[in-house]
Residue frames as qw, qx, qy, qz and C-alpha x, y, z in Angstrom:
[[0.467, -0.652, -0.074, -0.593, -5.47, -33.58, -4.20],
 [0.441, 0.021, -0.758, 0.480, -4.52, -34.04, -0.55],
 [0.498, -0.593, -0.139, -0.617, -7.12, -33.89, 2.21],
 [0.470, -0.017, -0.744, 0.475, -6.01, -34.30, 5.83],
 [0.289, -0.439, 0.072, -0.848, -8.80, -32.21, 7.35],
 [0.743, -0.419, 0.038, -0.520, -10.58, -32.93, 10.64],
 [0.850, 0.013, -0.474, 0.230, -7.85, -35.03, 12.23],
 [0.591, -0.800, 0.023, 0.100, -5.49, -34.69, 15.18],
 [0.768, 0.336, -0.072, 0.540, -2.25, -34.10, 13.31],
 [0.382, -0.891, 0.016, 0.245, 0.35, -31.99, 15.14],
 [0.658, -0.242, 0.320, 0.637, 3.75, -30.48, 14.43],
 [0.054, 0.596, -0.254, -0.760, 5.04, -28.27, 11.66],
 [0.774, 0.570, 0.098, -0.257, 3.92, -28.40, 8.06],
 [0.757, -0.207, 0.454, 0.422, 6.53, -30.58, 6.30],
 [0.155, 0.739, -0.305, -0.581, 8.47, -28.52, 3.77],
 [0.163, -0.245, 0.875, 0.385, 9.56, -31.61, 1.82],
 [0.398, 0.449, 0.789, -0.128, 5.94, -32.56, 1.23],
 [0.352, 0.840, 0.202, -0.359, 5.13, -29.39, -0.67],
 [0.009, -0.677, 0.568, 0.468, 8.41, -29.40, -2.57],
 [0.242, -0.079, 0.934, 0.251, 7.52, -32.83, -3.99],
 [0.485, 0.580, 0.554, -0.348, 4.09, -31.80, -5.30],
 [0.203, -0.222, 0.574, 0.762, 5.30, -31.78, -8.89],
 [0.134, 0.481, 0.808, 0.313, 1.85, -32.53, -10.28],
 [0.046, -0.870, -0.429, 0.238, 0.41, -29.36, -8.78],
 [0.253, -0.598, 0.245, 0.720, 3.29, -27.33, -10.12],
 [0.213, 0.366, -0.568, -0.706, 2.69, -28.31, -13.71],
 [0.647, 0.262, 0.651, -0.299, -0.56, -29.99, -14.75],
 [0.127, -0.106, 0.748, 0.643, -0.51, -31.48, -18.23],
 [0.571, 0.238, -0.025, -0.785, -3.47, -30.86, -20.50],
 [0.695, 0.124, 0.696, -0.131, -5.59, -33.85, -21.42],
 [0.058, -0.264, 0.678, 0.684, -4.76, -34.87, -24.99],
 [0.129, 0.389, 0.897, 0.165, -8.20, -36.45, -25.56],
 [0.097, -0.334, -0.242, -0.906, -9.92, -33.09, -25.12],
 [0.597, -0.558, -0.431, -0.383, -12.48, -34.35, -22.57],
 [0.448, -0.718, 0.348, -0.404, -12.46, -34.24, -18.77],
 [0.634, 0.223, -0.714, 0.195, -10.05, -36.61, -17.08],
 [0.675, -0.621, 0.067, -0.393, -10.81, -38.13, -13.68],
 [0.102, -0.528, 0.808, -0.241, -8.67, -39.80, -11.04],
 [0.485, -0.083, 0.829, -0.266, -9.05, -43.58, -11.05],
 [0.234, 0.082, -0.749, -0.615, -10.92, -43.90, -14.32],
 [0.654, -0.237, -0.453, -0.558, -13.93, -46.22, -14.38],
 [0.688, -0.194, -0.671, 0.198, -12.82, -48.09, -11.26],
 [0.087, 0.224, -0.423, 0.874, -12.82, -45.11, -8.92],
 [0.405, -0.504, -0.752, -0.126, -15.43, -45.91, -6.25],
 [0.372, -0.496, -0.484, 0.618, -14.76, -43.46, -3.39],
 [0.075, 0.845, 0.247, 0.468, -15.94, -39.88, -2.98],
 [0.474, -0.155, -0.358, 0.790, -14.55, -37.02, -0.93],
 [0.101, -0.917, -0.375, -0.089, -15.98, -33.92, 0.72],
 [0.509, 0.059, -0.100, 0.853, -13.92, -30.75, 0.61],
 [0.081, -0.830, -0.354, 0.424, -14.48, -27.25, 1.94],
 [0.409, 0.194, 0.368, 0.812, -14.31, -24.75, -0.91],
 [0.061, -0.390, -0.183, -0.900, -15.30, -21.10, -0.78],
 [0.311, -0.190, 0.468, -0.805, -16.87, -21.57, 2.64],
 [0.835, 0.033, 0.049, -0.548, -19.09, -24.49, 1.64],
 [0.539, -0.230, 0.810, 0.041, -18.74, -28.27, 1.87],
 [0.629, 0.486, -0.336, -0.506, -18.61, -29.83, -1.58],
 [0.782, -0.120, 0.610, -0.028, -18.89, -33.59, -2.20],
 [0.348, 0.583, -0.586, -0.442, -16.87, -34.86, -5.13],
 [0.928, 0.050, 0.316, -0.193, -18.08, -38.22, -6.41],
 [0.838, 0.293, 0.155, 0.433, -15.50, -38.17, -9.18],
 [0.340, -0.797, 0.098, 0.489, -12.41, -36.01, -8.98],
 [0.605, 0.787, -0.034, 0.113, -11.02, -34.13, -11.96],
 [0.802, -0.035, -0.074, 0.591, -7.26, -34.29, -12.34],
 [0.259, 0.507, 0.013, 0.822, -7.20, -30.50, -12.78],
 [0.498, -0.757, -0.163, -0.390, -9.09, -30.02, -9.50],
 [0.588, 0.199, -0.540, 0.569, -6.08, -29.46, -7.24],
 [0.513, -0.752, -0.080, -0.405, -6.80, -29.06, -3.52],
 [0.446, 0.143, -0.686, 0.557, -4.77, -28.96, -0.32],
 [0.548, -0.624, -0.136, -0.541, -6.94, -29.16, 2.78],
 [0.491, 0.067, -0.706, 0.506, -5.20, -29.41, 6.17],
 [0.331, -0.516, 0.053, -0.788, -7.98, -27.68, 8.12],
 [0.770, -0.471, 0.053, -0.427, -9.10, -28.53, 11.66],
 [0.859, 0.029, -0.402, 0.317, -5.87, -30.05, 12.94],
 [0.535, -0.816, 0.001, 0.218, -3.16, -28.94, 15.36],
 [0.717, 0.360, 0.043, 0.596, -0.44, -27.87, 12.95],
 [0.310, -0.897, -0.046, 0.313, 1.85, -25.10, 14.19],
 [0.537, -0.305, 0.370, 0.694, 4.77, -23.03, 13.00],
 [0.176, 0.546, -0.220, -0.789, 5.17, -20.95, 9.84],
 [0.797, 0.502, 0.272, -0.194, 3.59, -21.62, 6.46],
 [0.648, -0.158, 0.483, 0.567, 6.25, -22.92, 4.03],
 [0.185, 0.655, -0.203, -0.705, 7.11, -20.47, 1.27],
 [0.137, -0.138, 0.876, 0.441, 7.38, -23.38, -1.16],
 [0.352, 0.538, 0.739, -0.199, 3.58, -23.48, -1.38],
 [0.238, 0.765, -0.015, -0.598, 3.83, -20.37, -3.54],
 [0.004, 0.397, -0.760, -0.515, 5.39, -22.51, -6.28],
 [0.305, 0.290, 0.907, -0.003, 2.25, -24.65, -6.67],
 [0.146, 0.239, -0.189, -0.941, 0.96, -22.50, -9.51],
 [0.383, -0.166, -0.727, -0.545, -1.85, -24.94, -10.46],
 [0.122, -0.270, -0.821, 0.489, -3.38, -25.01, -6.97],
 [0.220, -0.512, -0.484, -0.675, -7.07, -24.07, -6.92],
 [0.613, -0.695, -0.173, -0.334, -8.08, -24.52, -3.26],
 [0.450, 0.247, -0.628, 0.584, -5.89, -24.02, -0.17],
 [0.598, -0.657, -0.163, -0.429, -7.36, -24.51, 3.29],
 [0.483, 0.166, -0.653, 0.559, -5.19, -24.26, 6.43],
 [0.395, -0.572, 0.023, -0.719, -7.96, -22.98, 8.70],
 [0.799, -0.506, 0.057, -0.320, -8.44, -23.94, 12.37],
 [0.844, 0.073, -0.334, 0.414, -4.84, -24.75, 13.24],
 [0.476, -0.821, -0.032, 0.315, -2.15, -22.96, 15.26],
 [0.690, 0.393, 0.140, 0.592, 0.00, -21.64, 12.42],
 [0.307, -0.822, -0.062, 0.476, 2.22, -18.64, 13.22],
 [0.432, -0.172, 0.415, 0.782, 4.36, -16.17, 11.33],
 [0.264, 0.472, -0.112, -0.833, 3.42, -14.12, 8.29],
 [0.781, 0.496, 0.349, -0.149, 1.35, -14.93, 5.23],
 [0.587, -0.184, 0.474, 0.630, 4.05, -15.72, 2.64],
 [0.276, 0.658, -0.140, -0.686, 4.24, -13.08, -0.12],
 [0.044, -0.217, 0.871, 0.438, 4.99, -16.00, -2.47],
 [0.367, 0.445, 0.783, -0.233, 1.23, -16.76, -2.36],
 [0.320, 0.699, -0.015, -0.639, 0.93, -14.02, -4.94],
 [0.141, 0.404, -0.766, -0.480, 2.27, -16.49, -7.52],
 [0.321, 0.216, 0.914, -0.124, -0.66, -18.90, -7.06],
 [0.181, 0.140, -0.359, -0.905, -2.19, -17.72, -10.31],
 [0.412, -0.212, -0.763, -0.451, -4.94, -20.38, -10.45],
 [0.128, -0.195, -0.793, 0.564, -6.04, -20.06, -6.81],
 [0.296, -0.491, -0.486, -0.660, -9.80, -19.59, -6.37],
 [0.659, -0.674, -0.206, -0.262, -10.24, -20.20, -2.64],
 [0.429, 0.339, -0.577, 0.606, -7.88, -19.33, 0.24],
 [0.645, -0.673, -0.187, -0.311, -8.81, -20.04, 3.86],
 [0.493, 0.264, -0.576, 0.597, -6.26, -19.27, 6.60],
 [0.445, -0.634, -0.011, -0.633, -8.81, -18.39, 9.28],
 [0.809, -0.545, 0.068, -0.210, -8.57, -19.24, 12.98],
 [0.826, 0.137, -0.270, 0.475, -4.79, -19.42, 13.28],
 [0.466, -0.773, -0.076, 0.423, -2.16, -17.21, 14.93],
 [0.612, 0.422, 0.228, 0.629, -0.78, -15.51, 11.85],
 [0.282, -0.752, -0.132, 0.582, 0.87, -12.12, 12.31],
 [0.316, -0.197, 0.397, 0.839, 2.06, -9.16, 10.27],
 [0.375, 0.465, -0.032, -0.801, 0.45, -7.38, 7.37],
 [0.786, 0.422, 0.441, -0.100, -1.57, -8.76, 4.48],
 [0.455, -0.215, 0.516, 0.693, 0.89, -9.12, 1.57],
 [0.375, 0.596, -0.070, -0.706, 0.07, -6.76, -1.27],
 [0.073, 0.270, -0.856, -0.435, 1.00, -9.65, -3.59],
 [0.284, 0.313, 0.885, -0.195, -2.34, -11.32, -2.81],
 [0.399, 0.647, 0.172, -0.626, -4.06, -8.67, -4.92],
 [0.182, 0.448, -0.691, -0.537, -2.47, -10.32, -7.97],
 [0.209, 0.120, 0.970, -0.015, -4.72, -13.39, -7.57],
 [0.341, 0.089, -0.261, -0.899, -7.29, -12.47, -10.20],
 [0.552, -0.163, -0.731, -0.367, -9.20, -15.77, -9.89],
 [0.167, -0.086, -0.785, 0.590, -9.53, -15.58, -6.11],
 [0.376, -0.469, -0.457, -0.656, -13.26, -15.67, -5.40],
 [0.718, -0.635, -0.247, -0.142, -13.22, -16.64, -1.71],
 [0.388, 0.438, -0.512, 0.629, -10.86, -15.30, 0.96],
 [0.672, -0.688, -0.182, -0.203, -10.98, -15.96, 4.69],
 [0.529, 0.290, -0.504, 0.618, -8.13, -14.76, 6.91],
 [0.464, -0.691, -0.024, -0.555, -10.34, -13.92, 9.88],
 [0.806, -0.575, 0.080, -0.118, -9.47, -14.58, 13.53],
 [0.801, 0.175, -0.199, 0.537, -5.72, -14.17, 13.40],
 [0.420, -0.717, -0.115, 0.544, -3.32, -11.52, 14.70],
 [0.509, 0.422, 0.332, 0.673, -2.92, -9.61, 11.45],
 [0.179, -0.745, -0.212, 0.607, -2.38, -5.85, 11.45],
 [0.191, -0.263, 0.391, 0.861, -2.10, -2.83, 9.21],
 [0.492, 0.408, -0.015, -0.769, -4.26, -1.53, 6.35],
 [0.716, 0.265, 0.645, -0.004, -6.20, -3.91, 4.12],
 [0.194, -0.180, 0.560, 0.785, -4.98, -3.68, 0.49],
 [0.495, 0.580, 0.377, -0.526, -7.55, -2.25, -1.90],
 [0.116, 0.468, -0.619, -0.620, -5.82, -2.93, -5.21],
 [0.218, 0.008, -0.874, -0.434, -7.55, -4.81, -8.03],
 [0.581, -0.387, -0.521, -0.491, -10.60, -6.80, -6.83],
 [0.382, -0.038, -0.757, 0.529, -9.52, -7.01, -3.19],
 [0.212, -0.019, 0.317, -0.925, -12.15, -4.47, -2.13],
 [0.629, -0.126, -0.463, -0.612, -14.94, -6.88, -3.13],
 [0.500, -0.128, -0.823, 0.238, -14.40, -9.14, -0.11],
 [0.467, -0.730, -0.307, -0.394, -16.76, -8.69, 2.82],
 [0.302, -0.725, 0.413, -0.461, -16.10, -7.80, 6.44],
 [0.936, -0.263, 0.178, -0.152, -16.27, -11.49, 7.37],
 [0.843, 0.406, -0.212, 0.281, -13.07, -12.17, 5.43],
 [0.370, 0.504, -0.402, 0.669, -11.05, -10.00, 7.85],
 [0.579, -0.678, -0.025, -0.451, -13.01, -10.08, 11.13],
 [0.897, -0.430, -0.038, 0.091, -11.29, -11.02, 14.37],
 [0.686, 0.164, -0.085, 0.703, -7.99, -9.22, 13.61],
 [0.256, -0.863, -0.303, 0.314, -7.84, -6.32, 16.06],
 [0.380, -0.515, 0.256, 0.724, -4.85, -4.76, 14.28],
 [0.333, 0.328, 0.639, 0.611, -6.40, -4.58, 10.82],
 [0.124, 0.631, 0.270, -0.716, -7.93, -1.35, 9.55],
 [0.140, 0.298, -0.496, -0.803, -9.50, 0.11, 6.45],
 [0.743, 0.203, -0.074, -0.634, -12.34, -0.92, 4.15],
 [0.399, -0.506, -0.503, -0.576, -14.45, -3.03, 4.59],
 [0.473, -0.377, -0.642, 0.472, -13.84, -2.85, 8.36],
 [0.158, -0.926, -0.306, -0.156, -15.33, 0.00, 10.38],
 [0.575, -0.664, 0.080, 0.472, -11.92, 0.79, 11.90],
 [0.473, 0.872, -0.068, 0.104, -10.11, 3.49, 9.96],
 [0.810, 0.038, -0.118, 0.573, -6.36, 3.67, 9.56],
 [0.311, -0.825, -0.055, 0.469, -4.28, 6.44, 11.12],
 [0.354, 0.904, -0.184, -0.153, -2.24, 8.96, 9.16],
 [0.248, -0.650, 0.705, 0.140, 0.96, 7.07, 9.89],
 [0.593, 0.043, 0.800, 0.082, -0.44, 4.01, 8.11],
 [0.588, 0.749, 0.222, -0.211, -1.63, 5.85, 5.02],
 [0.773, 0.291, 0.198, 0.527, 0.59, 5.82, 1.93],
 [0.284, -0.705, 0.033, 0.649, 3.10, 8.67, 2.06],
 [0.500, 0.845, -0.029, -0.186, 3.64, 11.06, -0.85],
 [0.881, 0.186, 0.052, 0.432, 6.57, 10.04, -3.03],
 [0.422, -0.595, 0.084, 0.679, 9.77, 12.09, -2.62],
 [0.382, 0.835, -0.057, -0.392, 10.33, 14.85, -5.22],
 [0.879, 0.293, 0.218, 0.306, 11.96, 13.69, -8.40],
 [0.531, -0.209, 0.190, 0.799, 15.13, 15.19, -9.88],
 [0.154, 0.505, 0.468, 0.709, 12.99, 17.14, -12.35],
 [0.339, -0.847, -0.388, -0.129, 10.92, 18.66, -9.54],
 [0.589, -0.608, -0.040, 0.531, 14.03, 19.67, -7.60],
 [0.439, 0.077, 0.337, 0.830, 15.53, 21.25, -10.73],
 [0.027, -0.695, -0.482, -0.533, 12.34, 23.23, -11.32],
 [0.472, -0.829, -0.265, 0.140, 12.34, 24.55, -7.72],
 [0.588, -0.384, 0.132, 0.700, 15.99, 25.56, -7.99],
 [0.304, 0.343, 0.437, 0.774, 15.31, 27.35, -11.29],
 [0.199, -0.831, -0.439, -0.276, 12.42, 29.30, -9.75],
 [0.539, -0.748, -0.097, 0.374, 14.62, 30.52, -6.88],
 [0.536, -0.098, 0.292, 0.786, 17.35, 31.54, -9.33],
 [0.129, 0.596, 0.472, 0.637, 14.90, 33.62, -11.37],
 [0.366, -0.872, -0.321, -0.053, 13.57, 35.32, -8.22],
 [0.605, -0.557, 0.050, 0.566, 17.07, 36.10, -7.00],
 [0.434, 0.168, 0.387, 0.796, 18.04, 37.51, -10.41],
 [0.046, -0.760, -0.449, -0.468, 14.94, 39.74, -10.43],
 [0.495, -0.830, -0.193, 0.172, 15.63, 41.02, -6.93],
 [0.614, -0.344, 0.191, 0.685, 19.27, 41.67, -7.69],
 [0.324, 0.401, 0.440, 0.735, 18.47, 43.45, -10.96],
 [0.194, -0.859, -0.386, -0.276, 15.92, 45.71, -9.23],
 [0.573, -0.726, -0.062, 0.375, 18.37, 46.62, -6.50],
 [0.555, -0.101, 0.311, 0.765, 21.14, 47.49, -8.98],
 [0.162, 0.595, 0.468, 0.633, 18.80, 49.59, -11.14],
 [0.343, -0.882, -0.320, -0.050, 17.51, 51.50, -8.09],
 [0.588, -0.597, 0.077, 0.541, 20.98, 52.30, -6.81],
 [0.478, 0.136, 0.412, 0.763, 22.13, 53.32, -10.27],
 [0.022, 0.764, 0.448, 0.464, 19.21, 55.71, -10.77],
 [0.452, -0.859, -0.176, 0.163, 19.85, 57.31, -7.38],
 [0.610, -0.350, 0.226, 0.674, 23.50, 57.78, -8.18],
 [0.347, 0.393, 0.467, 0.712, 22.73, 59.33, -11.57],
 [0.140, -0.867, -0.406, -0.253, 20.18, 61.77, -10.11],
 [0.493, -0.837, -0.042, 0.232, 22.40, 63.05, -7.33],
 [0.608, -0.282, 0.327, 0.667, 25.57, 63.26, -9.43],
 [0.333, 0.426, 0.502, 0.675, 24.12, 65.02, -12.50],
 [0.094, -0.377, -0.032, -0.921, 22.28, 67.77, -10.58],
 [0.160, 0.128, 0.723, -0.660, 19.94, 68.47, -7.70],
 [0.007, -0.488, -0.815, -0.312, 16.35, 67.48, -8.43],
 [0.126, -0.433, -0.118, -0.885, 13.90, 70.45, -8.51],
 [0.654, -0.560, -0.389, -0.328, 11.41, 68.90, -6.08],
 [0.737, -0.308, -0.374, 0.471, 14.18, 68.41, -3.54],
 [0.299, 0.171, -0.089, 0.935, 15.41, 72.02, -3.87],
 [0.344, -0.515, -0.256, -0.742, 11.89, 73.40, -3.45],
 [0.746, -0.509, -0.427, -0.041, 11.26, 71.26, -0.37],
 [0.628, -0.163, -0.300, 0.699, 14.50, 72.47, 1.27],
 [0.079, 0.301, 0.035, 0.950, 13.71, 76.14, 0.53],
 [0.526, -0.566, -0.365, -0.520, 10.23, 75.81, 2.03],
 [0.764, -0.434, -0.402, 0.259, 11.61, 74.32, 5.22],
 [0.477, -0.001, -0.175, 0.861, 14.19, 77.08, 5.50],
 [0.143, -0.445, -0.182, -0.865, 11.55, 79.80, 4.99],
 [0.664, -0.573, -0.415, -0.242, 9.35, 78.28, 7.70],
 [0.711, -0.312, -0.338, 0.531, 12.25, 78.21, 10.14],
 [0.273, 0.187, -0.029, 0.943, 13.14, 81.85, 9.40],
 [0.360, -0.551, -0.306, -0.687, 9.54, 83.00, 10.00],
 [0.738, -0.528, -0.417, 0.050, 9.41, 81.19, 13.32],
 [0.598, -0.140, -0.240, 0.752, 12.66, 82.84, 14.48],
 [0.037, 0.333, 0.097, 0.937, 11.46, 86.37, 13.50],
 [0.540, -0.577, -0.390, -0.472, 8.15, 85.77, 15.24],
 [0.751, -0.433, -0.386, 0.314, 9.91, 84.63, 18.46],
 [0.456, 0.016, -0.134, 0.880, 12.34, 87.62, 18.44],
 [0.163, -0.491, -0.232, -0.824, 9.45, 90.08, 18.05],
 [0.666, -0.600, -0.409, -0.168, 7.73, 88.69, 21.14],
 [0.701, -0.281, -0.307, 0.580, 10.88, 89.02, 23.28],
 [0.244, 0.238, -0.001, 0.940, 11.35, 92.74, 22.39],
 [0.412, -0.562, -0.280, -0.660, 7.78, 93.53, 23.45]]
């Protein structure tokens, strides 16, 4: 456990420090079967840590209780990606600093993490979807940063309250009242090869049907007019001719009178 909270430390977070946290990367199980504490019977000091939004006083510290608390300082710069390798870390608190950059997607590998507090910094970008993989995460606070984009809703991420995301004007989606625009909603996946083949097959069938109908129609017309005049057509022509003849006779009779 390392607790540097409520001090006046400045500068960037030292990458080498987190790379040397071998104990947090791989915690050995206690062979005796019972709880193991730091310092044994001679450990006299206690420590107060902020976990899940509350101050917790630890009179005796379990070796498996792994915490990094750098809150309330003046640290700046990006968060080292190497922190994502500390797979036994339970509590991480970088709140109330001046950290910039994105939340590292490597945080999604912190499988044991129960509390994450990155509030009151200057972090930017979107919330990594990898954070939804943290199944033990019971407390999340990334409020008062410069984050943007839709809030992931996968797994248990939709159980966090509005307070976890407040103070980020660019964030949208549940549980915030600000809805996301259409351009930020997930787009439909492109058609697969099977879908494209099915569409092409449908057009081929339609074209074949249209072509077959056209050929049959032309063939029938050719057969009708080459084998003999149809009776209905002959009758219609004779009627028209008779009407014309009657009109001519009627007109000639008027002129003679």
